[in-house]
Backbone atoms as SQL, in Angstrom:
CREATE TABLE atoms (id INTEGER PRIMARY KEY, chain TEXT, resi INTEGER, resn TEXT, atom TEXT, x REAL, y REAL, z REAL);
INSERT INTO atoms VALUES
  (1, 'A', 1, 'MET', 'N', 151.239, -20.241, 39.808),
  (2, 'A', 1, 'MET', 'CA', 152.759, -20.521, 39.575),
  (3, 'A', 1, 'MET', 'C', 153.205, -19.665, 38.502),
  (4, 'A', 2, 'GLY', 'N', 152.371, -19.471, 37.423),
  (5, 'A', 2, 'GLY', 'CA', 152.738, -18.687, 36.339),
  (6, 'A', 2, 'GLY', 'C', 153.091, -17.364, 36.618),
  (7, 'A', 3, 'ASN', 'N', 152.145, -16.775, 37.401),
  (8, 'A', 3, 'ASN', 'CA', 152.541, -15.256, 37.920),
  (9, 'A', 3, 'ASN', 'C', 153.821, -15.264, 38.573),
  (10, 'A', 4, 'LEU', 'N', 154.258, -16.245, 39.487),
  (11, 'A', 4, 'LEU', 'CA', 155.416, -16.128, 40.058),
  (12, 'A', 4, 'LEU', 'C', 156.640, -16.218, 39.047),
  (13, 'A', 5, 'LEU', 'N', 156.501, -16.969, 38.142),
  (14, 'A', 5, 'LEU', 'CA', 157.558, -17.141, 37.124),
  (15, 'A', 5, 'LEU', 'C', 157.711, -15.788, 36.405),
  (16, 'A', 6, 'TYR', 'N', 156.714, -15.216, 35.997),
  (17, 'A', 6, 'TYR', 'CA', 156.694, -13.895, 35.326),
  (18, 'A', 6, 'TYR', 'C', 157.431, -12.869, 36.249),
  (19, 'A', 7, 'LEU', 'N', 156.815, -12.737, 37.439),
  (20, 'A', 7, 'LEU', 'CA', 157.440, -11.864, 38.539),
  (21, 'A', 7, 'LEU', 'C', 158.947, -12.035, 38.574),
  (22, 'A', 8, 'ILE', 'N', 159.492, -13.339, 38.676),
  (23, 'A', 8, 'ILE', 'CA', 160.893, -13.488, 38.677),
  (24, 'A', 8, 'ILE', 'C', 161.585, -13.000, 37.493),
  (25, 'A', 9, 'ALA', 'N', 161.123, -13.151, 36.383),
  (26, 'A', 9, 'ALA', 'CA', 161.624, -12.893, 35.203),
  (27, 'A', 9, 'ALA', 'C', 161.817, -11.394, 35.101),
  (28, 'A', 10, 'VAL', 'N', 160.655, -10.540, 35.575),
  (29, 'A', 10, 'VAL', 'CA', 160.736, -9.243, 35.611),
  (30, 'A', 10, 'VAL', 'C', 161.845, -8.818, 36.532),
  (31, 'A', 11, 'VAL', 'N', 161.709, -9.251, 37.662),
  (32, 'A', 11, 'VAL', 'CA', 162.827, -8.754, 38.750),
  (33, 'A', 11, 'VAL', 'C', 164.317, -9.084, 38.168),
  (34, 'A', 12, 'LEU', 'N', 164.531, -10.284, 37.683),
  (35, 'A', 12, 'LEU', 'CA', 165.889, -10.498, 37.018),
  (36, 'A', 12, 'LEU', 'C', 166.263, -9.547, 35.890),
  (37, 'A', 13, 'ILE', 'N', 165.287, -9.156, 35.003),
  (38, 'A', 13, 'ILE', 'CA', 165.448, -8.077, 34.154),
  (39, 'A', 13, 'ILE', 'C', 165.884, -6.830, 34.645),
  (40, 'A', 14, 'ILE', 'N', 165.133, -6.422, 35.612),
  (41, 'A', 14, 'ILE', 'CA', 165.462, -5.071, 36.400),
  (42, 'A', 14, 'ILE', 'C', 166.766, -5.044, 37.015),
  (43, 'A', 15, 'ALA', 'N', 167.192, -6.226, 37.624),
  (44, 'A', 15, 'ALA', 'CA', 168.348, -6.361, 38.405),
  (45, 'A', 15, 'ALA', 'C', 169.508, -6.530, 37.353),
  (46, 'A', 16, 'TRP', 'N', 169.399, -6.987, 36.085),
  (47, 'A', 16, 'TRP', 'CA', 170.451, -6.870, 34.910),
  (48, 'A', 16, 'TRP', 'C', 170.590, -5.548, 34.505),
  (49, 'A', 17, 'LEU', 'N', 169.369, -4.808, 34.279),
  (50, 'A', 17, 'LEU', 'CA', 169.387, -3.352, 33.743),
  (51, 'A', 17, 'LEU', 'C', 170.388, -2.535, 34.846),
  (52, 'A', 18, 'VAL', 'N', 169.932, -2.702, 36.045),
  (53, 'A', 18, 'VAL', 'CA', 170.565, -1.962, 37.233),
  (54, 'A', 18, 'VAL', 'C', 172.031, -2.174, 37.238),
  (55, 'A', 19, 'GLY', 'N', 172.439, -3.509, 37.138),
  (56, 'A', 19, 'GLY', 'CA', 173.964, -4.092, 37.336),
  (57, 'A', 19, 'GLY', 'C', 174.495, -3.528, 36.069),
  (58, 'A', 20, 'PHE', 'N', 174.026, -3.793, 34.826),
  (59, 'A', 20, 'PHE', 'CA', 174.671, -3.293, 33.635),
  (60, 'A', 20, 'PHE', 'C', 175.082, -1.848, 33.532),
  (61, 'A', 21, 'PHE', 'N', 174.099, -0.984, 34.047),
  (62, 'A', 21, 'PHE', 'CA', 174.415, 0.601, 33.975),
  (63, 'A', 21, 'PHE', 'C', 175.063, 1.007, 35.367),
  (64, 'A', 22, 'ALA', 'N', 174.984, 0.387, 36.393),
  (65, 'A', 22, 'ALA', 'CA', 175.438, 0.919, 37.576),
  (66, 'A', 22, 'ALA', 'C', 176.674, 0.244, 37.995),
  (67, 'A', 23, 'TYR', 'N', 176.901, -0.960, 37.867),
  (68, 'A', 23, 'TYR', 'CA', 178.147, -1.638, 38.295),
  (69, 'A', 23, 'TYR', 'C', 178.812, -2.347, 37.238),
  (70, 'A', 24, 'SER', 'N', 179.922, -2.869, 37.534),
  (71, 'A', 24, 'SER', 'CA', 180.693, -3.763, 36.629),
  (72, 'A', 24, 'SER', 'C', 180.786, -5.232, 37.259),
  (73, 'A', 25, 'ALA', 'N', 179.797, -5.825, 37.195),
  (74, 'A', 25, 'ALA', 'CA', 179.803, -7.153, 38.062),
  (75, 'A', 25, 'ALA', 'C', 180.280, -8.373, 37.067),
  (76, 'A', 26, 'GLY', 'N', 180.338, -8.159, 36.030),
  (77, 'A', 26, 'GLY', 'CA', 181.020, -9.280, 35.122),
  (78, 'A', 26, 'GLY', 'C', 179.873, -10.126, 34.554),
  (79, 'A', 27, 'GLY', 'N', 180.197, -11.436, 34.568),
  (80, 'A', 27, 'GLY', 'CA', 179.361, -12.447, 33.889),
  (81, 'A', 27, 'GLY', 'C', 178.021, -12.687, 34.714),
  (82, 'A', 28, 'ILE', 'N', 177.967, -12.558, 35.960),
  (83, 'A', 28, 'ILE', 'CA', 176.655, -12.949, 36.689),
  (84, 'A', 28, 'ILE', 'C', 175.452, -11.965, 36.182),
  (85, 'A', 29, 'ILE', 'N', 175.696, -10.875, 35.814),
  (86, 'A', 29, 'ILE', 'CA', 174.549, -10.001, 35.399),
  (87, 'A', 29, 'ILE', 'C', 174.043, -10.656, 33.943),
  (88, 'A', 30, 'HIS', 'N', 174.970, -11.061, 33.244),
  (89, 'A', 30, 'HIS', 'CA', 174.549, -11.779, 31.994),
  (90, 'A', 30, 'HIS', 'C', 173.843, -13.025, 32.217),
  (91, 'A', 31, 'ILE', 'N', 174.188, -13.784, 33.132),
  (92, 'A', 31, 'ILE', 'CA', 173.582, -14.923, 33.728),
  (93, 'A', 31, 'ILE', 'C', 172.160, -14.679, 34.137),
  (94, 'A', 32, 'LEU', 'N', 171.959, -13.740, 34.911),
  (95, 'A', 32, 'LEU', 'CA', 170.690, -13.215, 35.243),
  (96, 'A', 32, 'LEU', 'C', 169.808, -12.900, 34.152),
  (97, 'A', 33, 'LEU', 'N', 170.259, -12.243, 33.134),
  (98, 'A', 33, 'LEU', 'CA', 169.486, -11.810, 31.833),
  (99, 'A', 33, 'LEU', 'C', 169.156, -13.119, 31.130),
  (100, 'A', 34, 'VAL', 'N', 170.014, -13.976, 31.101),
  (101, 'A', 34, 'VAL', 'CA', 169.611, -15.275, 30.442),
  (102, 'A', 34, 'VAL', 'C', 168.474, -15.932, 31.111),
  (103, 'A', 35, 'LEU', 'N', 168.654, -16.091, 32.251),
  (104, 'A', 35, 'LEU', 'CA', 167.524, -16.604, 33.079),
  (105, 'A', 35, 'LEU', 'C', 166.234, -16.187, 32.990),
  (106, 'A', 36, 'ALA', 'N', 166.252, -14.822, 32.788),
  (107, 'A', 36, 'ALA', 'CA', 165.013, -13.977, 32.751),
  (108, 'A', 36, 'ALA', 'C', 164.456, -14.381, 31.404),
  (109, 'A', 37, 'ILE', 'N', 165.166, -14.371, 30.436),
  (110, 'A', 37, 'ILE', 'CA', 164.687, -14.577, 28.886),
  (111, 'A', 37, 'ILE', 'C', 164.021, -16.043, 28.838),
  (112, 'A', 38, 'ILE', 'N', 164.882, -16.893, 29.601),
  (113, 'A', 38, 'ILE', 'CA', 164.316, -18.448, 29.465),
  (114, 'A', 38, 'ILE', 'C', 163.059, -18.431, 30.037),
  (115, 'A', 39, 'SER', 'N', 162.859, -17.655, 31.396),
  (116, 'A', 39, 'SER', 'CA', 161.550, -17.785, 32.029),
  (117, 'A', 39, 'SER', 'C', 160.393, -17.185, 31.303),
  (118, 'A', 40, 'VAL', 'N', 160.722, -16.263, 30.498),
  (119, 'A', 40, 'VAL', 'CA', 159.596, -15.501, 29.691),
  (120, 'A', 40, 'VAL', 'C', 159.287, -16.607, 28.431),
  (121, 'A', 41, 'LEU', 'N', 160.295, -17.322, 27.898),
  (122, 'A', 41, 'LEU', 'CA', 160.218, -17.945, 26.721),
  (123, 'A', 41, 'LEU', 'C', 159.391, -19.200, 27.164),
  (124, 'A', 42, 'VAL', 'N', 159.593, -19.766, 28.296),
  (125, 'A', 42, 'VAL', 'CA', 158.837, -20.884, 28.829),
  (126, 'A', 42, 'VAL', 'C', 157.454, -20.561, 29.062),
  (127, 'A', 43, 'ARG', 'N', 157.285, -19.443, 29.595),
  (128, 'A', 43, 'ARG', 'CA', 155.848, -18.808, 29.736),
  (129, 'A', 43, 'ARG', 'C', 155.018, -18.846, 28.550),
  (130, 'A', 44, 'LEU', 'N', 155.871, -18.217, 27.432),
  (131, 'A', 44, 'LEU', 'CA', 155.153, -18.114, 26.152),
  (132, 'A', 44, 'LEU', 'C', 154.825, -19.263, 25.401),
  (133, 'A', 45, 'ILE', 'N', 155.884, -20.315, 25.684),
  (134, 'A', 45, 'ILE', 'CA', 155.652, -21.572, 24.856),
  (135, 'A', 45, 'ILE', 'C', 154.626, -22.408, 25.542),
  (136, 'A', 46, 'LYS', 'N', 154.473, -22.198, 26.725),
  (137, 'A', 46, 'LYS', 'CA', 153.321, -23.062, 27.547),
  (138, 'A', 46, 'LYS', 'C', 152.024, -22.534, 27.138),
  (139, 'A', 47, 'GLY', 'N', 151.853, -21.296, 26.860),
  (140, 'A', 47, 'GLY', 'CA', 150.650, -20.597, 26.313),
  (141, 'A', 47, 'GLY', 'C', 149.898, -20.119, 27.563),
  (142, 'A', 48, 'ASP', 'N', 150.416, -19.928, 28.734),
  (143, 'A', 48, 'ASP', 'CA', 149.670, -19.609, 29.908),
  (144, 'A', 48, 'ASP', 'C', 149.215, -18.181, 29.759),
  (145, 'A', 49, 'LYS', 'N', 147.919, -17.827, 30.203),
  (146, 'A', 49, 'LYS', 'CA', 147.405, -16.555, 30.298),
  (147, 'A', 49, 'LYS', 'C', 147.591, -15.776, 31.514),
  (148, 'A', 50, 'VAL', 'N', 147.800, -14.508, 31.325),
  (149, 'A', 50, 'VAL', 'CA', 147.866, -13.852, 32.749),
  (150, 'A', 50, 'VAL', 'C', 146.505, -13.671, 33.494);
């Protein structure tokens, strides 16, 4: 389950970068970035190893 959380975070960060540089989609891109950062922080706090 931890690998899935990490994968989702990476996909959201990539989607944010693509959206930030390619399109002007507004607030949804920043929501994706916040969700990705929260996912990574939760993983780091839990101390799961890859």
